[in-house]
C-alpha positions as CSV (number, residue, x, y, z in Angstrom):
1,X,0.0,0.0,0.0
2,X,1.4,3.4,-1.0
3,X,1.3,6.5,1.2
4,X,-1.1,9.2,0.0
5,X,0.7,11.9,-1.8
6,X,0.2,15.6,-1.1
7,X,0.3,17.5,-4.4
8,X,-0.3,21.2,-5.0
9,X,-0.8,22.7,-8.4
10,X,0.1,26.4,-8.7
11,X,-1.2,28.6,-11.5
12,X,1.6,31.0,-12.2
13,X,0.0,32.5,-15.3
14,X,-1.5,35.2,-13.1
15,X,2.0,36.4,-12.4
16,X,2.7,37.3,-16.0
17,X,0.9,39.9,-18.0
18,X,-1.2,38.4,-20.8
19,X,0.7,40.0,-23.6
20,X,3.9,38.2,-22.5
21,X,2.4,34.7,-21.9
22,X,3.3,33.6,-25.4
23,X,7.0,34.4,-24.8
24,X,7.1,31.3,-22.6
25,X,6.7,28.2,-24.8
26,X,7.6,24.5,-24.5
27,X,10.8,24.0,-22.4
28,X,10.9,27.6,-21.1
29,X,7.9,26.9,-18.9
30,X,10.3,24.8,-16.8
31,X,12.3,28.0,-16.1
32,X,9.1,29.7,-14.9
33,X,8.3,26.7,-12.6
34,X,11.8,26.9,-11.1
35,X,11.6,30.7,-10.7
36,X,8.1,30.8,-9.0
37,X,8.6,27.7,-6.8
38,X,8.0,28.7,-3.2
39,X,10.7,26.2,-2.0
40,X,14.2,27.3,-1.2
41,X,15.6,23.9,-2.2
42,X,14.1,22.6,-5.4
43,X,14.2,19.4,-7.5
44,X,12.9,20.3,-11.0
45,X,11.7,17.1,-12.7
46,X,10.5,16.7,-16.4
47,X,7.1,15.2,-17.0
48,X,8.7,12.1,-18.6
49,X,11.6,11.7,-16.1
50,X,11.7,8.5,-14.0
51,X,13.5,8.8,-10.7
52,X,14.7,5.4,-9.6
53,X,15.9,6.4,-6.1
54,X,14.2,8.3,-3.3
55,X,14.3,11.9,-4.4
56,X,15.6,13.0,-1.0
57,X,18.9,11.3,-1.9
58,X,19.6,13.9,-4.5
59,X,20.0,16.4,-1.6
60,X,22.3,13.9,0.1
61,X,24.7,13.6,-2.8
62,X,28.3,14.9,-2.4
63,X,27.7,17.4,-5.2
64,X,24.7,19.0,-3.4
65,X,26.2,18.9,0.0
66,X,29.3,20.8,-1.2
67,X,27.7,23.2,-3.7
68,X,24.0,23.3,-3.1
69,X,23.5,22.1,-6.7
70,X,23.4,18.9,-8.6
71,X,23.5,18.9,-12.4
72,X,23.6,15.9,-14.8
73,X,25.7,15.5,-17.9
74,X,24.1,14.7,-21.3
75,X,25.5,12.1,-23.8
76,X,29.1,12.7,-24.7
77,X,28.7,13.8,-28.3
78,X,30.9,15.3,-31.0
79,X,28.7,18.4,-31.7
80,X,31.0,21.4,-32.0
81,X,30.2,25.1,-31.9
82,X,31.6,27.4,-34.5
83,X,34.5,29.5,-33.3
84,X,32.4,32.7,-33.5
85,X,29.7,31.2,-31.4
86,X,32.2,30.1,-28.8
87,X,33.7,33.6,-28.6
88,X,30.2,35.0,-28.3
89,X,29.4,33.0,-25.2
90,X,32.8,33.7,-23.6
91,X,32.2,37.4,-24.0
92,X,29.1,37.1,-21.9
93,X,31.2,35.9,-18.9
94,X,32.3,38.6,-16.3
95,X,35.4,40.4,-17.4
96,X,37.8,42.7,-15.4
97,X,35.6,45.7,-15.8
98,X,32.5,43.8,-14.5
99,X,34.5,42.9,-11.5
100,X,36.0,46.3,-10.9
101,X,32.9,48.4,-11.3
102,X,30.1,46.0,-10.4
103,X,31.8,43.5,-8.1
104,X,31.1,40.5,-10.2
105,X,33.1,37.4,-9.4
106,X,35.6,36.2,-11.9
107,X,34.7,32.6,-12.9
108,X,37.0,29.7,-12.6
109,X,39.1,29.4,-15.8
110,X,38.2,25.8,-16.0
111,X,34.6,26.7,-16.8
112,X,35.7,28.9,-19.6
113,X,37.2,25.8,-21.2
114,X,33.7,24.2,-21.2
115,X,33.2,26.0,-24.5
116,X,36.2,24.1,-25.9
117,X,34.6,20.8,-25.1
118,X,33.2,19.3,-28.3
119,X,30.0,18.3,-26.5
120,X,29.3,21.7,-25.1
121,X,26.0,22.3,-26.7
122,X,24.9,19.0,-25.2
123,X,26.6,19.4,-21.9
124,X,23.7,19.2,-19.6
125,X,20.6,16.9,-19.3
126,X,17.9,18.8,-17.5
127,X,15.4,16.0,-16.8
128,X,16.4,16.6,-13.1
129,X,17.9,19.8,-11.8
130,X,18.6,20.2,-8.1
131,X,19.3,23.7,-6.8
132,X,19.2,25.9,-3.7
133,X,17.4,28.9,-5.1
134,X,18.8,31.3,-2.5
135,X,22.4,30.6,-3.6
136,X,21.7,30.6,-7.3
137,X,18.8,33.1,-7.6
138,X,20.6,35.7,-9.8
139,X,21.4,33.1,-12.4
140,X,17.8,31.6,-12.3
141,X,16.5,35.1,-12.9
142,X,18.9,35.7,-15.8
143,X,17.8,32.4,-17.4
144,X,14.3,33.8,-18.0
145,X,15.9,36.7,-20.0
146,X,18.4,34.5,-21.9
147,X,15.6,32.3,-23.3
148,X,14.2,35.4,-25.2
149,X,17.5,36.0,-26.9
150,X,17.8,34.3,-30.3
151,X,21.6,34.3,-30.4
152,X,21.4,32.1,-27.3
153,X,18.5,29.8,-28.1
154,X,19.6,29.2,-31.7
155,X,22.7,27.4,-30.4
156,X,21.3,25.2,-27.7
157,X,18.6,22.6,-27.5
158,X,15.7,23.8,-25.4
159,X,16.5,25.4,-22.1
160,X,18.9,22.8,-20.8
161,X,22.2,24.7,-21.0
162,X,20.7,27.8,-19.5
163,X,20.8,26.5,-15.9
164,X,24.6,26.5,-15.7
165,X,25.3,29.1,-18.5
166,X,23.2,31.8,-16.7
167,X,25.1,31.1,-13.5
168,X,28.5,31.7,-15.2
169,X,27.3,34.9,-16.7
170,X,26.4,36.3,-13.3
171,X,29.8,35.2,-11.9
172,X,28.6,32.1,-10.0
173,X,30.7,29.0,-10.8
174,X,30.0,27.1,-7.6
175,X,27.6,24.6,-9.2
176,X,28.6,20.9,-9.7
177,X,27.8,18.3,-12.3
178,X,27.8,14.5,-11.7
179,X,30.9,12.7,-12.8
180,X,29.5,10.5,-15.5
181,X,28.0,11.3,-18.9
182,X,24.7,9.8,-19.7
183,X,24.5,6.1,-20.4
184,X,22.3,3.9,-22.5
185,X,19.8,1.7,-20.7
186,X,17.7,-1.3,-21.7
187,X,18.8,-4.6,-23.3
188,X,22.0,-5.3,-25.1
189,X,21.8,-6.0,-28.8
190,X,22.0,-9.8,-29.6
191,X,25.2,-11.3,-30.8
192,X,23.6,-14.2,-32.7
193,X,23.3,-12.6,-36.1
194,X,25.4,-11.0,-38.8
195,X,26.7,-8.4,-36.4
196,X,28.3,-11.1,-34.2
197,X,31.8,-10.4,-35.4
198,X,31.7,-6.9,-33.8
199,X,34.0,-6.5,-30.9
200,X,32.0,-3.7,-29.3
201,X,28.9,-4.3,-27.2
202,X,25.9,-2.3,-28.4
203,X,22.9,-1.0,-26.4
204,X,20.3,1.0,-28.4
205,X,17.7,3.0,-26.4
206,X,15.6,6.1,-26.6
207,X,16.3,6.6,-22.9
208,X,19.4,8.5,-21.6
209,X,20.2,7.2,-18.1
210,X,22.2,8.8,-15.3
211,X,24.3,6.8,-12.8
212,X,26.1,7.4,-9.6
213,X,29.7,8.4,-9.5
214,X,30.8,4.9,-8.6
215,X,29.2,3.5,-11.8
216,X,27.0,1.2,-9.7
217,X,23.5,2.7,-9.3
218,X,21.0,3.9,-11.9
219,X,19.6,7.1,-10.5
220,X,17.1,8.2,-13.1
221,X,16.4,8.3,-16.8
222,X,14.4,10.4,-19.3
223,X,11.8,9.8,-22.0
224,X,9.2,8.0,-19.9
225,X,8.7,4.2,-19.8
226,X,7.5,3.5,-23.4
227,X,10.2,1.9,-25.6
228,X,9.4,4.7,-28.0
229,X,7.3,7.7,-26.9
230,X,7.0,8.7,-30.6
231,X,5.2,5.4,-31.3
232,X,3.2,6.8,-34.2
233,X,6.4,6.6,-36.4
234,X,6.2,2.8,-36.4
235,X,5.1,2.5,-40.1
236,X,8.0,4.6,-41.4
237,X,10.4,2.9,-39.1
238,X,9.3,-0.6,-40.0
239,X,9.8,0.1,-43.7
240,X,13.2,1.6,-43.1
241,X,14.4,-1.3,-40.9
242,X,13.0,-3.8,-43.4
243,X,14.9,-2.3,-46.2
244,X,18.1,-1.8,-44.2
245,X,18.1,-5.3,-42.7
246,X,18.2,-4.0,-39.2
247,X,15.2,-6.0,-38.0
248,X,17.5,-9.0,-37.4
249,X,19.0,-7.0,-34.5
250,X,15.7,-6.9,-32.5
251,X,14.2,-10.3,-31.6
252,X,11.0,-8.5,-30.5
253,X,10.1,-7.5,-34.1
254,X,9.1,-9.9,-36.8
255,X,9.7,-9.3,-40.5
256,X,6.4,-10.6,-41.6
257,X,4.3,-8.7,-38.9
258,X,4.7,-4.9,-38.8
259,X,2.4,-4.7,-35.9
260,X,5.0,-6.3,-33.7
261,X,6.9,-3.0,-34.0
262,X,4.1,-0.9,-32.7
263,X,3.6,-3.4,-29.9
264,X,7.3,-3.1,-29.0
265,X,7.1,0.7,-29.2
266,X,4.2,0.8,-26.8
267,X,5.4,-1.8,-24.4
268,X,7.2,-0.7,-21.2
269,X,11.0,-0.5,-21.3
270,X,12.7,-3.5,-19.6
271,X,16.1,-2.6,-18.1
272,X,18.5,-5.5,-18.0
273,X,21.7,-3.4,-18.0
274,X,23.2,-0.1,-18.7
275,X,26.1,0.5,-21.0
276,X,28.7,3.2,-20.2
277,X,30.0,4.3,-23.6
278,X,33.7,4.4,-24.5
279,X,35.4,7.7,-23.8
280,X,36.8,9.7,-26.6
281,X,34.8,10.9,-29.7
282,X,35.7,11.1,-33.3
283,X,34.6,13.2,-36.2
284,X,33.2,10.1,-37.9
285,X,29.6,9.3,-37.1
286,X,29.2,6.1,-39.3
287,X,30.1,2.5,-38.7
288,X,33.3,1.4,-40.4
289,X,32.7,-1.6,-42.7
290,X,35.4,-4.1,-43.7
291,X,34.6,-7.8,-43.2
292,X,32.3,-6.8,-40.3
293,X,30.9,-3.7,-38.6
294,X,32.8,-1.7,-36.0
295,X,31.6,1.6,-34.4
296,X,33.9,4.6,-35.0
297,X,32.3,6.7,-32.2
298,X,30.7,6.1,-28.8
299,X,27.2,7.1,-29.8
300,X,25.4,6.7,-33.1
301,X,22.0,8.4,-33.7
302,X,19.5,6.4,-35.7
303,X,16.4,7.4,-37.7
304,X,14.1,5.3,-35.5
305,X,11.5,6.7,-33.1
306,X,11.8,10.2,-34.7
307,X,15.6,10.0,-34.2
308,X,15.2,9.5,-30.5
309,X,16.9,6.1,-30.7
310,X,20.7,6.2,-30.0
311,X,23.0,3.3,-30.0
312,X,25.9,3.3,-27.5
313,X,29.2,1.3,-27.8
314,X,31.8,0.3,-25.2
315,X,34.6,0.1,-27.8
316,X,35.6,2.5,-30.6
317,X,37.2,1.2,-33.9
318,X,37.6,-2.3,-32.3
319,X,40.6,-0.9,-30.3
320,X,40.9,-3.1,-27.2
321,X,44.4,-1.9,-26.3
322,X,43.3,1.4,-24.9
323,X,41.6,0.0,-21.9
324,X,41.3,3.4,-20.1
325,X,39.0,4.6,-22.8
326,X,36.9,1.4,-23.0
327,X,33.3,1.5,-21.8
328,X,31.6,-0.8,-19.4
329,X,28.4,-2.9,-19.1
330,X,26.7,-3.0,-15.7
331,X,23.9,-5.6,-15.3
332,X,20.9,-4.7,-13.1
333,X,20.3,-6.8,-10.0
334,X,17.2,-9.1,-10.2
335,X,15.5,-7.4,-7.4
336,X,16.0,-4.0,-9.0
337,X,14.7,-5.4,-12.4
338,X,11.5,-6.5,-10.7
339,X,11.1,-3.0,-9.2
340,X,11.7,-1.2,-12.5
341,X,9.3,-3.6,-14.3
342,X,6.7,-2.7,-11.7
343,X,7.3,1.1,-12.3
344,X,7.1,0.5,-16.0
345,X,3.8,-1.4,-15.8
346,X,2.3,1.5,-13.8
347,X,3.6,4.1,-16.2
348,X,2.4,2.4,-19.4
349,X,-0.8,0.7,-18.4
350,X,-2.1,3.2,-15.9
351,X,-0.6,6.6,-16.6
352,X,-0.4,6.5,-20.5
353,X,-3.1,5.9,-23.1
354,X,-1.7,3.5,-25.6
355,X,-3.2,2.6,-29.0
356,X,-5.3,-0.5,-29.7
357,X,-3.5,-2.8,-32.0
């Protein structure tokens, strides 16, 4: 028996003049929710985010205890900014005059180097954001303004980079990210088909997962519990996979029955393992082909599920010598699998409306 939840819904639209309501669309409503929350310490959670630990434990993390913040990294991708865009962002950070005349803090030079990270424009995954609003209020306020500014929003996806970028612009570099980039969660691809020669392990999923710093615990993941939340793409996806021969890589889908794909898409995700991708990213984004397939980067984006399906690999170019850069597979304990299956069944069969097939 579950304890009764106490839930309050707050209408914040009355706090914004009607002529400005349309300025806040889609992801930017999360910034409003954070700003108007009456709590000093806040956990901001996406509607399709699945916490797998007691939310109180986010406040008990080393990151939050030391910085009063806890941010999570996105997938480690090779999406680079143009040099001019990088300079533009750096020019927004406090300079000597800002410090001299307005007493802005100079940010740690290490954060300036974030813009040199190839994965900068996918640096943060904002399905869960943990903050002490008192300590980070100036940056939270600025984030509302930044999302109006086209030169900012044109170079980032949604609002997710604004949580930390706004803090740097106001001179607050005290926030902390978790240690690990996002992982791929679900079931490993089978090795009993034409791909069996591949040295790398593959795990394809629409769900980016986030793990503890010791690589042992799955904390939360995004995109809900459906195998594919964009399930209405099933017809296009089935034809693509049929023509490309990729159906052999998923035992849940039958070549002669396209409805097995929509059933798979609308079934709850089953998590057997998570794959920590290999470190190091290359300019190549395809799979090398010689006598067999070998991934040349740690993540490959597919066309399936409206391009939400990404495949992660624990080995790049079949290079097993560089063990430091090799990824890792962590299998989920049987007790945890049963718990996650229970969560999934509630989410899919109670929370969501799924199509009749």
